[in-house]
C-alpha positions, 0 to 999 in steps of 0.5 A: 151480910144478910140483914136479920129480921127482928120479927118473924111471922109464921103461918101454919096452913093446911088446905086453905089456899083461899083463906091463906091468900086473905091472911097474907094480904093482911100481913103484907099491909102491916106498917111497923118500924122493924123489919119482919119476914113472913113464913108459910109452913105448908103442912102437906096441903093438897090444894094450891097452897104451894103455887100461891106462896110461890107467886108471893115469894117475890114479895118476901113470903118464904115457903116451907114444907112440913110433911109431918101433920100437926099444927104444933109440928108446923109451928116448931118447924117455923121456929127452926126456919125463922130468923127473927128475935120475936116469933109471931104466929097466926092461923091461916083463916084470920085477917090482921087489922092495921096496927096489929103487928106494931101493937105486939112489937110495942108491948115487947118494947114497953114490957121488958118482962114480956116473954109472950104476947097475944092479942084480941081475936074477933069473930067474923061469923057467917051472915045467918048463924043458926037459931040455937047459936047465941053470939053473946055466949062466952062458951060458944065464942071461945070454942070458935077461938074468940078471945077478948080480955079488953082493950088494954095491955095486961100481964096475965096470971096463971092459968090465964093465957093467950091463944094461937090464932094471935100469939107471939113469943121471944126466941130466947124464951123458947130456948129456955122452956122449949117449943110447942108440945107436938102431942097437942094441937090439931093433927089430921082428924084429931082436933086436940087443943091447948098447945099454946096454953101449955106453952104459956104455963111453962113460961109463967112457971119459968118466971116470964111474963105472958101479956094480953095486948088488946090493940093487937087485933085479928079477925077470925073468919068462921066458915059455915061448916063450923056452925053445926051442933056436930062440930061444937060437940066434937070440939067440946069433947076434944077440949075435955081430952086436952084439959086432962093432958095439959093439966097433967093431973092423974086422978085415979077414981074416974067414976065420979067424973063419969057420974058428973057427965051423966048428971049433965046429960040428964039435965040437958035432956030434961031441959030439951024435953020442956016446951020450946017456948019455955027454954033457952035453946042456947042454954040447953046446948051449953049444958049439952056441950058441958056433958061432951067436955066432961065425957072427953075428960073421963075418956082421957083419964081412963087412957091416961099415962102421965107424961114427964114433959107435961109433968115437968112443965106444970106451973105451981098453983 
């Protein structure tokens, strides 16, 4: 009889064979007292991803091809293929530190009410970030998927959540609330976010516990291509769109939101016009990103059609 792994680690990937190899090496090095499997869900990559995973198949890595684009689609395919009782998700550009998987498993053991557990995401930035980038900026770190709620283990209350680069959930919880919403999450050139946030909120509404586990640490390797103002502007815009979608808010008067966006833009322009020695370039850029996020919200509200799926999933409070 085939042994059923208690844990399945699912890695969606798209055209990142080099960073995926680094991720898989860190997963292979985990030491935990329960059996686990690793499943790579190839989201129709055109590089050497398939050949890479086939070389690693002897070590127990399973390869699944999901041609329909989208991180949420790939995660849901991984759920369907997995045999574990606890499903763990990591991105293909992270490195799991020693003890990461054991810390997640230990939280489920010690917290019977845990339906979902996520961990700390530490950013590994390029050697020479641009001058306008402040490593201490909570906003910029969040846009790069950096998450640090401390070193302890705490149950989170709505709307606090954990993020998909370091995320796990019990299979029986998904059987109750459903999987990831395929309308959310990166998909091709459309980089919507919030798929794991929306799932956390459904779990919380159903009475399940969402936990943050500080000792479960992964490092997110930030590529130089993301350290541009253009990338952050688009990221902020998509955040605004996603905010409206996952909150399931129908707000008919859109002009107030547009006015707020215009005010933010004007304030940012005034700050930028001041002599460079008298302004904080990071603060100016944060103001600009607030404008782009507000613009994304306004744009999504103009196009909004209320989704029965999200409306039913919205937590109280």
